[in-house]
SEKEPA-348884 format. One line per field, with one value per atom (N, C-alpha, C): residue number from 1; residue in three letters; atom name; x, y, z. Coordinates in steps of 0.1 Angstrom, whole numbers. Atoms other than C-alpha are relative to their C-alpha. Last residue first. Layout:
REM residues N
pos NUM / ...;
code ALA / ...;
site CA / ...;
X X / ...;
Y Y / ...;
Z Z / ...;
***
This chain:
REM residues 191
pos 191 / 191 / 191 / 190 / 190 / 190 / 189 / 189 / 189 / 188 / 188 / 188 / 187 / 187 / 187 / 186 / 186 / 186 / 185 / 185 / 185 / 184 / 184 / 184 / 183 / 183 / 183 / 182 / 182 / 182 / 181 / 181 / 181 / 180 / 180 / 180 / 179 / 179 / 179 / 178 / 178 / 178 / 177 / 177 / 177 / 176 / 176 / 176 / 175 / 175 / 175 / 174 / 174 / 174 / 173 / 173 / 173 / 172 / 172 / 172 / 171 / 171 / 171 / 170 / 170 / 170 / 169 / 169 / 169 / 168 / 168 / 168 / 167 / 167 / 167 / 166 / 166 / 166 / 165 / 165 / 165 / 164 / 164 / 164 / 163 / 163 / 163 / 162 / 162 / 162 / 161 / 161 / 161 / 160 / 160 / 160 / 159 / 159 / 159 / 158 / 158 / 158 / 157 / 157 / 157 / 156 / 156 / 156 / 155 / 155 / 155 / 154 / 154 / 154 / 153 / 153 / 153 / 152 / 152 / 152 / 151 / 151 / 151 / 150 / 150 / 150 / 149 / 149 / 149 / 148 / 148 / 148 / 147 / 147 / 147 / 146 / 146 / 146 / 145 / 145 / 145 / 144 / 144 / 144 / 143 / 143 / 143 / 142 / 142 / 142 / 141 / 141 / 141 / 140 / 140 / 140 / 139 / 139 / 139 / 138 / 138 / 138 / 137 / 137 / 137 / 136 / 136 / 136 / 135 / 135 / 135 / 134 / 134 / 134 / 133 / 133 / 133 / 132 / 132 / 132 / 131 / 131 / 131 / 130 / 130 / 130 / 129 / 129 / 129 / 128 / 128 / 128 / 127 / 127 / 127 / 126 / 126 / 126 / 125 / 125 / 125 / 124 / 124 / 124 / 123 / 123 / 123 / 122 / 122 / 122 / 121 / 121 / 121 / 120 / 120 / 120 / 119 / 119 / 119 / 118 / 118 / 118 / 117 / 117 / 117 / 116 / 116 / 116 / 115 / 115 / 115 / 114 / 114 / 114 / 113 / 113 / 113 / 112 / 112 / 112 / 111 / 111 / 111 / 110 / 110 / 110 / 109 / 109 / 109 / 108 / 108 / 108 / 107 / 107 / 107 / 106 / 106 / 106 / 105 / 105 / 105 / 104 / 104 / 104 / 103 / 103 / 103 / 102 / 102 / 102 / 101 / 101 / 101 / 100 / 100 / 100 / 99 / 99 / 99 / 98 / 98 / 98 / 97 / 97 / 97 / 96 / 96 / 96 / 95 / 95 / 95 / 94 / 94 / 94 / 93 / 93 / 93 / 92 / 92 / 92 / 91 / 91 / 91 / 90 / 90 / 90 / 89 / 89 / 89 / 88 / 88 / 88 / 87 / 87 / 87 / 86 / 86 / 86 / 85 / 85 / 85 / 84 / 84 / 84 / 83 / 83 / 83 / 82 / 82 / 82 / 81 / 81 / 81 / 80 / 80 / 80 / 79 / 79 / 79 / 78 / 78 / 78 / 77 / 77 / 77 / 76 / 76 / 76 / 75 / 75 / 75 / 74 / 74 / 74 / 73 / 73 / 73 / 72 / 72 / 72 / 71 / 71 / 71 / 70 / 70 / 70 / 69 / 69 / 69 / 68 / 68 / 68 / 67 / 67 / 67 / 66 / 66 / 66 / 65 / 65 / 65 / 64 / 64 / 64 / 63 / 63 / 63 / 62 / 62 / 62 / 61 / 61 / 61 / 60 / 60 / 60 / 59 / 59 / 59 / 58 / 58 / 58 / 57 / 57 / 57 / 56 / 56 / 56 / 55 / 55 / 55 / 54 / 54 / 54 / 53 / 53 / 53 / 52 / 52 / 52 / 51 / 51 / 51 / 50 / 50 / 50 / 49 / 49 / 49 / 48 / 48 / 48 / 47 / 47 / 47 / 46 / 46 / 46 / 45 / 45 / 45 / 44 / 44 / 44 / 43 / 43 / 43 / 42 / 42 / 42 / 41 / 41 / 41 / 40 / 40 / 40 / 39 / 39 / 39 / 38 / 38 / 38 / 37 / 37 / 37 / 36 / 36 / 36 / 35 / 35 / 35 / 34 / 34 / 34 / 33 / 33 / 33 / 32 / 32 / 32 / 31 / 31 / 31 / 30 / 30 / 30 / 29 / 29 / 29 / 28 / 28 / 28 / 27 / 27 / 27 / 26 / 26 / 26 / 25 / 25 / 25 / 24 / 24 / 24 / 23 / 23 / 23 / 22 / 22 / 22 / 21 / 21 / 21 / 20 / 20 / 20 / 19 / 19 / 19 / 18 / 18 / 18 / 17 / 17 / 17 / 16 / 16 / 16 / 15 / 15 / 15 / 14 / 14 / 14 / 13 / 13 / 13 / 12 / 12 / 12 / 11 / 11 / 11 / 10 / 10 / 10 / 9 / 9 / 9 / 8 / 8 / 8 / 7 / 7 / 7 / 6 / 6 / 6 / 5 / 5 / 5 / 4 / 4 / 4 / 3 / 3 / 3 / 2 / 2 / 2 / 1 / 1 / 1;
code ARG / ARG / ARG / PRO / PRO / PRO / SER / SER / SER / GLY / GLY / GLY / THR / THR / THR / GLU / GLU / GLU / LEU / LEU / LEU / ALA / ALA / ALA / TYR / TYR / TYR / ARG / ARG / ARG / LEU / LEU / LEU / VAL / VAL / VAL / VAL / VAL / VAL / ALA / ALA / ALA / GLY / GLY / GLY / GLY / GLY / GLY / ASP / ASP / ASP / PHE / PHE / PHE / ARG / ARG / ARG / ARG / ARG / ARG / SER / SER / SER / GLU / GLU / GLU / LEU / LEU / LEU / LEU / LEU / LEU / ARG / ARG / ARG / LEU / LEU / LEU / SER / SER / SER / ARG / ARG / ARG / ALA / ALA / ALA / VAL / VAL / VAL / ALA / ALA / ALA / THR / THR / THR / HIS / HIS / HIS / ASP / ASP / ASP / PHE / PHE / PHE / LEU / LEU / LEU / ARG / ARG / ARG / PRO / PRO / PRO / GLY / GLY / GLY / GLU / GLU / GLU / GLY / GLY / GLY / LEU / LEU / LEU / VAL / VAL / VAL / VAL / VAL / VAL / PRO / PRO / PRO / HIS / HIS / HIS / VAL / VAL / VAL / ALA / ALA / ALA / LEU / LEU / LEU / LEU / LEU / LEU / LEU / LEU / LEU / GLU / GLU / GLU / ASP / ASP / ASP / VAL / VAL / VAL / VAL / VAL / VAL / GLY / GLY / GLY / GLN / GLN / GLN / ASP / ASP / ASP / LEU / LEU / LEU / LEU / LEU / LEU / PRO / PRO / PRO / GLY / GLY / GLY / LEU / LEU / LEU / THR / THR / THR / ALA / ALA / ALA / PRO / PRO / PRO / GLY / GLY / GLY / ALA / ALA / ALA / SER / SER / SER / LEU / LEU / LEU / VAL / VAL / VAL / VAL / VAL / VAL / THR / THR / THR / GLY / GLY / GLY / ASP / ASP / ASP / LEU / LEU / LEU / GLU / GLU / GLU / ARG / ARG / ARG / LEU / LEU / LEU / GLY / GLY / GLY / ALA / ALA / ALA / ALA / ALA / ALA / LEU / LEU / LEU / ASP / ASP / ASP / GLY / GLY / GLY / SER / SER / SER / LEU / LEU / LEU / ALA / ALA / ALA / GLY / GLY / GLY / PRO / PRO / PRO / ARG / ARG / ARG / SER / SER / SER / ARG / ARG / ARG / SER / SER / SER / PHE / PHE / PHE / VAL / VAL / VAL / VAL / VAL / VAL / LYS / LYS / LYS / ARG / ARG / ARG / LEU / LEU / LEU / GLY / GLY / GLY / ALA / ALA / ALA / LEU / LEU / LEU / ILE / ILE / ILE / GLN / GLN / GLN / ALA / ALA / ALA / PHE / PHE / PHE / GLU / GLU / GLU / LEU / LEU / LEU / ASP / ASP / ASP / ALA / ALA / ALA / PRO / PRO / PRO / GLY / GLY / GLY / LEU / LEU / LEU / GLU / GLU / GLU / SER / SER / SER / VAL / VAL / VAL / ASP / ASP / ASP / ALA / ALA / ALA / PRO / PRO / PRO / VAL / VAL / VAL / GLU / GLU / GLU / GLY / GLY / GLY / ARG / ARG / ARG / ALA / ALA / ALA / VAL / VAL / VAL / THR / THR / THR / GLU / GLU / GLU / TRP / TRP / TRP / TRP / TRP / TRP / PRO / PRO / PRO / VAL / VAL / VAL / ILE / ILE / ILE / ALA / ALA / ALA / ASP / ASP / ASP / TYR / TYR / TYR / MET / MET / MET / VAL / VAL / VAL / ARG / ARG / ARG / SER / SER / SER / MET / MET / MET / ALA / ALA / ALA / TRP / TRP / TRP / THR / THR / THR / GLN / GLN / GLN / ALA / ALA / ALA / ARG / ARG / ARG / ARG / ARG / ARG / PHE / PHE / PHE / PHE / PHE / PHE / GLY / GLY / GLY / ASN / ASN / ASN / VAL / VAL / VAL / TYR / TYR / TYR / ALA / ALA / ALA / SER / SER / SER / GLU / GLU / GLU / GLU / GLU / GLU / GLU / GLU / GLU / GLY / GLY / GLY / TRP / TRP / TRP / PRO / PRO / PRO / PHE / PHE / PHE / PRO / PRO / PRO / GLU / GLU / GLU / TRP / TRP / TRP / PHE / PHE / PHE / GLN / GLN / GLN / GLY / GLY / GLY / ASP / ASP / ASP / ALA / ALA / ALA / GLY / GLY / GLY / ALA / ALA / ALA / ILE / ILE / ILE / ARG / ARG / ARG / GLY / GLY / GLY / ASP / ASP / ASP / LEU / LEU / LEU / THR / THR / THR / THR / THR / THR / GLN / GLN / GLN / MET / MET / MET / HIS / HIS / HIS / LEU / LEU / LEU / VAL / VAL / VAL / ILE / ILE / ILE / SER / SER / SER / ARG / ARG / ARG / THR / THR / THR / LYS / LYS / LYS / MET / MET / MET;
site N / CA / C / N / CA / C / N / CA / C / N / CA / C / N / CA / C / N / CA / C / N / CA / C / N / CA / C / N / CA / C / N / CA / C / N / CA / C / N / CA / C / N / CA / C / N / CA / C / N / CA / C / N / CA / C / N / CA / C / N / CA / C / N / CA / C / N / CA / C / N / CA / C / N / CA / C / N / CA / C / N / CA / C / N / CA / C / N / CA / C / N / CA / C / N / CA / C / N / CA / C / N / CA / C / N / CA / C / N / CA / C / N / CA / C / N / CA / C / N / CA / C / N / CA / C / N / CA / C / N / CA / C / N / CA / C / N / CA / C / N / CA / C / N / CA / C / N / CA / C / N / CA / C / N / CA / C / N / CA / C / N / CA / C / N / CA / C / N / CA / C / N / CA / C / N / CA / C / N / CA / C / N / CA / C / N / CA / C / N / CA / C / N / CA / C / N / CA / C / N / CA / C / N / CA / C / N / CA / C / N / CA / C / N / CA / C / N / CA / C / N / CA / C / N / CA / C / N / CA / C / N / CA / C / N / CA / C / N / CA / C / N / CA / C / N / CA / C / N / CA / C / N / CA / C / N / CA / C / N / CA / C / N / CA / C / N / CA / C / N / CA / C / N / CA / C / N / CA / C / N / CA / C / N / CA / C / N / CA / C / N / CA / C / N / CA / C / N / CA / C / N / CA / C / N / CA / C / N / CA / C / N / CA / C / N / CA / C / N / CA / C / N / CA / C / N / CA / C / N / CA / C / N / CA / C / N / CA / C / N / CA / C / N / CA / C / N / CA / C / N / CA / C / N / CA / C / N / CA / C / N / CA / C / N / CA / C / N / CA / C / N / CA / C / N / CA / C / N / CA / C / N / CA / C / N / CA / C / N / CA / C / N / CA / C / N / CA / C / N / CA / C / N / CA / C / N / CA / C / N / CA / C / N / CA / C / N / CA / C / N / CA / C / N / CA / C / N / CA / C / N / CA / C / N / CA / C / N / CA / C / N / CA / C / N / CA / C / N / CA / C / N / CA / C / N / CA / C / N / CA / C / N / CA / C / N / CA / C / N / CA / C / N / CA / C / N / CA / C / N / CA / C / N / CA / C / N / CA / C / N / CA / C / N / CA / C / N / CA / C / N / CA / C / N / CA / C / N / CA / C / N / CA / C / N / CA / C / N / CA / C / N / CA / C / N / CA / C / N / CA / C / N / CA / C / N / CA / C / N / CA / C / N / CA / C / N / CA / C / N / CA / C / N / CA / C / N / CA / C / N / CA / C / N / CA / C / N / CA / C / N / CA / C / N / CA / C / N / CA / C / N / CA / C / N / CA / C / N / CA / C / N / CA / C / N / CA / C / N / CA / C / N / CA / C / N / CA / C / N / CA / C / N / CA / C / N / CA / C / N / CA / C / N / CA / C / N / CA / C / N / CA / C / N / CA / C / N / CA / C / N / CA / C / N / CA / C / N / CA / C / N / CA / C / N / CA / C / N / CA / C / N / CA / C / N / CA / C;
X 12 / -357 / -7 / -1 / -334 / -13 / 3 / -339 / 2 / 14 / -323 / -1 / 8 / -288 / -14 / 10 / -267 / -7 / 12 / -235 / -9 / 3 / -210 / -12 / 13 / -198 / 0 / -1 / -165 / -14 / 12 / -164 / 1 / 0 / -131 / -13 / 7 / -135 / 0 / 6 / -111 / -7 / 14 / -106 / -6 / 1 / -68 / -14 / -3 / -70 / -1 / -14 / -87 / 2 / -3 / -122 / 15 / -12 / -129 / 2 / -2 / -161 / 12 / -10 / -165 / -1 / -9 / -189 / 10 / -13 / -218 / 8 / -1 / -245 / 14 / -13 / -256 / 0 / -2 / -289 / 14 / -6 / -290 / 1 / -1 / -310 / 5 / 7 / -301 / 1 / 15 / -293 / -8 / 6 / -257 / -15 / 4 / -241 / -6 / 8 / -237 / -6 / 11 / -225 / -9 / -4 / -190 / -12 / 2 / -200 / 2 / 7 / -185 / -1 / -9 / -177 / -7 / 1 / -193 / 10 / 12 / -201 / -2 / -4 / -165 / -12 / 11 / -173 / 4 / 0 / -143 / -13 / 9 / -139 / 1 / -8 / -126 / -8 / 8 / -145 / 8 / -6 / -123 / -7 / 0 / -146 / 7 / -9 / -142 / 2 / -5 / -172 / 9 / -1 / -178 / 4 / 4 / -190 / 1 / -7 / -189 / -6 / -14 / -201 / 7 / -3 / -239 / 14 / -1 / -247 / 3 / 13 / -259 / 0 / 9 / -227 / -13 / -5 / -206 / -8 / 5 / -228 / 5 / 14 / -222 / -5 / 5 / -185 / -15 / -4 / -173 / -6 / 5 / -192 / 4 / 14 / -187 / -5 / 9 / -149 / -15 / 6 / -130 / -9 / 0 / -107 / -5 / 5 / -113 / 0 / 3 / -92 / -4 / -3 / -95 / -4 / 6 / -93 / 5 / -5 / -87 / -7 / 0 / -93 / 4 / -12 / -103 / -1 / -10 / -128 / 12 / 5 / -157 / 10 / -3 / -137 / -4 / -15 / -136 / 3 / -5 / -173 / 15 / 6 / -182 / 5 / -9 / -158 / -5 / 8 / -176 / 9 / 12 / -157 / -8 / 10 / -122 / -12 / 13 / -95 / -10 / 10 / -62 / -13 / -1 / -35 / -10 / -3 / -31 / 1 / -13 / -46 / 1 / -11 / -75 / 14 / 3 / -108 / 12 / -3 / -94 / -5 / 12 / -100 / 3 / 4 / -66 / -12 / 9 / -58 / -6 / 8 / -27 / -9 / 4 / -13 / -9 / 14 / 0 / -1 / 3 / 36 / -14 / -9 / 46 / -3 / 6 / 16 / 8 / 12 / 29 / -6 / -4 / 64 / -12 / -6 / 50 / 4 / 11 / 29 / 5 / 7 / 60 / -12 / -9 / 79 / -6 / 1 / 49 / 9 / 13 / 47 / -2 / 0 / 84 / -13 / -1 / 80 / 1 / 10 / 86 / 3 / -5 / 103 / -11 / -14 / 101 / 6 / -1 / 72 / 14 / 11 / 61 / 0 / -3 / 94 / -10 / 6 / 89 / 2 / 9 / 115 / -7 / -1 / 132 / -10 / -9 / 137 / 2 / -14 / 123 / 10 / -4 / 91 / 14 / -3 / 87 / 6 / -12 / 88 / 5 / -11 / 63 / 13 / -4 / 41 / 11 / -6 / 40 / 5 / -14 / 35 / 7 / -10 / 5 / 14 / -5 / -16 / 12 / -2 / -28 / 7 / -9 / -23 / 3 / -14 / -39 / 10 / -5 / -69 / 14 / -2 / -75 / 6 / -13 / -70 / 3 / 2 / -97 / 13 / 3 / -87 / -2 / 7 / -83 / -4 / 5 / -57 / -6 / 1 / -51 / -5 / -9 / -39 / 0 / 5 / -52 / 10 / 8 / -44 / -5 / -8 / -15 / -8 / -6 / -38 / 9 / 11 / -59 / 6 / 5 / -29 / -11 / -10 / -13 / -5 / 1 / -45 / 10 / 13 / -47 / -1 / 0 / -10 / -13 / -9 / -12 / 1 / 7 / -42 / 8 / 11 / -24 / -8 / -5 / 9 / -12 / -10 / -8 / 4 / 2 / -26 / 11 / -11 / -26 / -3 / -8 / -59 / 11 / 4 / -70 / 8 / -11 / -60 / -5 / -3 / -88 / 11 / 1 / -86 / 3 / -13 / -91 / -2 / -3 / -125 / 13 / -8 / -128 / 4 / 8 / -157 / 8 / 6 / -135 / -8 / -8 / -129 / -7 / -13 / -142 / 10 / -7 / -173 / 14 / -1 / -195 / 8 / 12 / -206 / 2 / 13 / -183 / -12 / 3 / -154 / -13 / 10 / -144 / 0 / 1 / -115 / -10 / 0 / -121 / 1 / -7 / -117 / 2 / -3 / -142 / 7 / 2 / -138 / 3 / -3 / -142 / -4 / 7 / -140 / 4 / -5 / -129 / -9 / 3 / -131 / 6 / -11 / -133 / -5 / 5 / -156 / 11;
Y 9 / -137 / -4 / 15 / -109 / -7 / 4 / -76 / -15 / 2 / -66 / -4 / -12 / -71 / -3 / 0 / -100 / 14 / -7 / -96 / 1 / -11 / -123 / 7 / -3 / -143 / 10 / -10 / -158 / 0 / 0 / -176 / 11 / -11 / -185 / -1 / 3 / -207 / 13 / -11 / -205 / -6 / -2 / -236 / 12 / -8 / -238 / 3 / 8 / -267 / 8 / 2 / -245 / -7 / 2 / -247 / -2 / 8 / -232 / -1 / 2 / -219 / -9 / 9 / -205 / -1 / 4 / -186 / -10 / 6 / -183 / -5 / 13 / -160 / -6 / 4 / -131 / -14 / 15 / -114 / -2 / 5 / -78 / -15 / 14 / -58 / -5 / 6 / -21 / -15 / -2 / -4 / -7 / 3 / -15 / 1 / -13 / 3 / -3 / -8 / -27 / 12 / -6 / -50 / 9 / -5 / -57 / 6 / 11 / -59 / 6 / -3 / -34 / -13 / -7 / -47 / 2 / -15 / -71 / 5 / -5 / -108 / 15 / -11 / -118 / 6 / -9 / -152 / 11 / -7 / -171 / 8 / 7 / -197 / 7 / 7 / -173 / -6 / 1 / -162 / -9 / 10 / -151 / 0 / -1 / -131 / -12 / 11 / -125 / 1 / 1 / -104 / -12 / 13 / -96 / 3 / 11 / -68 / -13 / 12 / -38 / -12 / -1 / -5 / -13 / 11 / -13 / 1 / -6 / 20 / -10 / -5 / 2 / 6 / 11 / -18 / 5 / 5 / 14 / -12 / -8 / 31 / -6 / 0 / 2 / 8 / 11 / -3 / 1 / -2 / 30 / -10 / -13 / 29 / 4 / -1 / -8 / 13 / 3 / -10 / 3 / -12 / -11 / -4 / 4 / -34 / 13 / -10 / -33 / -5 / 6 / -53 / 11 / -8 / -38 / -7 / 6 / -60 / 9 / 13 / -40 / -5 / 11 / -3 / -13 / 9 / 24 / -11 / -5 / 51 / -9 / 3 / 33 / 4 / 14 / 35 / -4 / 2 / 73 / -15 / -5 / 75 / -2 / 9 / 53 / 4 / 13 / 72 / -9 / 10 / 106 / -13 / -4 / 129 / -12 / -5 / 118 / 4 / -1 / 97 / 5 / 11 / 104 / 3 / 10 / 127 / -11 / -6 / 146 / -11 / 3 / 127 / 6 / -8 / 145 / -3 / -14 / 133 / 9 / -9 / 99 / 14 / -9 / 69 / 8 / -2 / 54 / 10 / -11 / 40 / 1 / -2 / 18 / 12 / -14 / 6 / 1 / -5 / -29 / 15 / -3 / -39 / 5 / -11 / -36 / 4 / -12 / -58 / 12 / -2 / -86 / 13 / -5 / -82 / 2 / -14 / -83 / 5 / -9 / -114 / 15 / -1 / -132 / 10 / -8 / -124 / 2 / -14 / -137 / 9 / -5 / -169 / 15 / -4 / -175 / 6 / 11 / -174 / 4 / 0 / -146 / -11 / 4 / -147 / 0 / 5 / -134 / -4 / 14 / -110 / -5 / 9 / -78 / -14 / 3 / -59 / -9 / -9 / -61 / -4 / 8 / -82 / 10 / -1 / -62 / -8 / 11 / -72 / 1 / -6 / -39 / -11 / -1 / -58 / 5 / 13 / -67 / 0 / 4 / -31 / -14 / -7 / -23 / -3 / 8 / -50 / 7 / 13 / -33 / -8 / -3 / 2 / -13 / -2 / -12 / 3 / 12 / -28 / 4 / 12 / -5 / -11 / -3 / 29 / -13 / -2 / 16 / 2 / 12 / 2 / 1 / 8 / 34 / -13 / -5 / 54 / -8 / -12 / 33 / 4 / 2 / 9 / 13 / -12 / 4 / -2 / 3 / -22 / 13 / -11 / -20 / -5 / -11 / -43 / 11 / -13 / -76 / 11 / -3 / -111 / 14 / 0 / -115 / 4 / -13 / -105 / 1 / -10 / -136 / 14 / 1 / -159 / 10 / -5 / -146 / 0 / -14 / -152 / 7 / -4 / -188 / 15 / 2 / -195 / 5 / -10 / -180 / -1 / -12 / -202 / 12 / 1 / -233 / 13 / -1 / -224 / 0 / 10 / -218 / 2 / 6 / -187 / -10 / 0 / -179 / -7 / 12 / -172 / 0 / 12 / -136 / -12 / 8 / -111 / -12 / 12 / -86 / -8 / 12 / -51 / -13 / 6 / -26 / -12 / -5 / -8 / -5 / -12 / -13 / 6 / -11 / -37 / 13 / 2 / -59 / 12 / -5 / -56 / -3 / -3 / -70 / 6 / -11 / -87 / 1 / -11 / -109 / 12 / -10 / -133 / 13 / 7 / -160 / 8 / 11 / -136 / -6 / -2 / -115 / -12 / 11 / -111 / 3 / -3 / -88 / -13 / 10 / -87 / 4 / -2 / -67 / -12 / 11 / -73 / 4 / -4 / -45 / -11 / 8 / -57 / 4 / 1 / -35 / -9 / 13 / -31 / -1 / 7 / 5 / -13 / 4 / 17 / -8;
Z 3 / 15 / 13 / -3 / 25 / -3 / -14 / 7 / 2 / -4 / -26 / 15 / 1 / -38 / 4 / 11 / -26 / 0 / -4 / -6 / -12 / 9 / -14 / 5 / 5 / 16 / -11 / 11 / 27 / -6 / 8 / 61 / -10 / 9 / 78 / -9 / 13 / 108 / -8 / 8 / 137 / -12 / -4 / 159 / -7 / -12 / 158 / 5 / -12 / 134 / 13 / -3 / 108 / 13 / -14 / 93 / 2 / -2 / 59 / 15 / -14 / 44 / 3 / -5 / 9 / 16 / 11 / -13 / 4 / -4 / 10 / -12 / 6 / -4 / 4 / 3 / 18 / -7 / 2 / 20 / -3 / 13 / 32 / 1 / 0 / 58 / -13 / 11 / 58 / 0 / -1 / 91 / -11 / 13 / 97 / 2 / 6 / 127 / -14 / -9 / 151 / -7 / 8 / 123 / 8 / 14 / 136 / -7 / 9 / 173 / -14 / 13 / 197 / -9 / 10 / 232 / -13 / 0 / 257 / -11 / -7 / 258 / 0 / -9 / 248 / 8 / -2 / 233 / 10 / -13 / 219 / 0 / -10 / 191 / 14 / -9 / 164 / 12 / -12 / 133 / 10 / -8 / 105 / 13 / -14 / 82 / 6 / -3 / 45 / 15 / -14 / 35 / 1 / -7 / -2 / 15 / 9 / -25 / 7 / -3 / -1 / -9 / 5 / -16 / 2 / 10 / -13 / -5 / 14 / 4 / -11 / 4 / 36 / -14 / 3 / 37 / -5 / 12 / 35 / -4 / 11 / 61 / -14 / 1 / 86 / -12 / 9 / 79 / -2 / 14 / 92 / -9 / 3 / 126 / -15 / 2 / 129 / -5 / -11 / 125 / -3 / -6 / 93 / 11 / -14 / 73 / 8 / -9 / 36 / 14 / -13 / 12 / 9 / -11 / -23 / 13 / -13 / -53 / 11 / -5 / -85 / 13 / 9 / -91 / 7 / -1 / -66 / -10 / 10 / -75 / -1 / 13 / -57 / -11 / 2 / -25 / -14 / 1 / -27 / -2 / 13 / -35 / -1 / 11 / -5 / -14 / 1 / 18 / -11 / 6 / 11 / -2 / 7 / 34 / -4 / -9 / 42 / -8 / 6 / 25 / 10 / -2 / 41 / -8 / 11 / 27 / 1 / 14 / 60 / -10 / 5 / 90 / -14 / -5 / 107 / -6 / 2 / 92 / 4 / -12 / 87 / -3 / -2 / 63 / 13 / -14 / 53 / 0 / 0 / 18 / 14 / -12 / 17 / -2 / -2 / -16 / 12 / 2 / -11 / 1 / 14 / -16 / -3 / 4 / 21 / -15 / -4 / 29 / -4 / 8 / 8 / 4 / 13 / 24 / -9 / -1 / 59 / -13 / -1 / 50 / 1 / 13 / 38 / 0 / 8 / 70 / -14 / -4 / 90 / -8 / 5 / 69 / 5 / 14 / 74 / -5 / 9 / 112 / -14 / 11 / 136 / -9 / 13 / 170 / -11 / -1 / 205 / -13 / 4 / 200 / 2 / -6 / 217 / -4 / -14 / 209 / 7 / -10 / 172 / 14 / -8 / 153 / 10 / -14 / 126 / 7 / -5 / 90 / 15 / -1 / 76 / 5 / 14 / 66 / -1 / 5 / 103 / -14 / -8 / 114 / -5 / 7 / 86 / 7 / 11 / 101 / -8 / -4 / 134 / -11 / -4 / 118 / 5 / 11 / 98 / 6 / 7 / 126 / -9 / -8 / 154 / -7 / -11 / 137 / 8 / 5 / 105 / 11 / 5 / 123 / -5 / -12 / 142 / -4 / -6 / 110 / 12 / -8 / 93 / 6 / -14 / 66 / 7 / -4 / 28 / 15 / -14 / 17 / 5 / -9 / -21 / 14 / 4 / -49 / 11 / -1 / -36 / -5 / 12 / -48 / 0 / 11 / -23 / -13 / 2 / 5 / -12 / 2 / 0 / -2 / 14 / -5 / -3 / 9 / 27 / -15 / -1 / 46 / -9 / 5 / 35 / -1 / 14 / 40 / -7 / 5 / 75 / -15 / -1 / 84 / -7 / 10 / 72 / 0 / 14 / 89 / -10 / 4 / 123 / -15 / 13 / 135 / -2 / 9 / 172 / -14 / -2 / 187 / -10 / 6 / 184 / 3 / 6 / 210 / -6 / -7 / 216 / -7 / 8 / 202 / 8 / 4 / 229 / -9 / 13 / 231 / -6 / -1 / 268 / -13 / -5 / 263 / 2 / -13 / 242 / 4 / -11 / 205 / 13 / 6 / 172 / 10 / -6 / 186 / -7 / 9 / 165 / 4 / -2 / 192 / -8 / 4 / 178 / 2 / -9 / 180 / -5 / -10 / 150 / 10 / -9 / 126 / 11 / -14 / 97 / 8 / -7 / 60 / 14 / -14 / 40 / 6 / -8 / 3 / 15 / -14 / -22 / 9 / -9 / -58 / 14 / -13 / -86 / 8 / -5 / -123 / 14 / -7 / -133 / 5 / -13 / -160 / 7;
***
């Protein structure tokens, strides 16, 4: 039997949005050293990063540029924590969900995720996440909640149909105003 833990890691607004009304990712508040150290520590314990094609295309090439020692055109400088994060991500196995990308995981995503070993960081939008939550594939949620309300746009749990209880494992407040909440998903209906 494989030992694995699938942890959803996402940044959201206070009203649960992951993007604006136009579907574009919103710009989270800047992370400080404390936030970066926390996130780096979390990713350092993982073996795999599983994500949707949209998430992959938006995030991974940027960090691959940093891992090569280059500064992406949209930033003026990178700090030591950014460079460390880029190296951590470079060492992770990437699993991409896509119906069109060669070599990507398609079809039964739940079965594919259940075959993975170790700690799997999952980054996925509502349409992908909902069925995975409903099927009980996700073990934990690690959410960085930022102090902003967008009012419109997709919400992280828009496609979840099964009610679930959560058990708070950790909460952490950062000076920039973000709060990280870590929950275990309980089995059975909410109390």
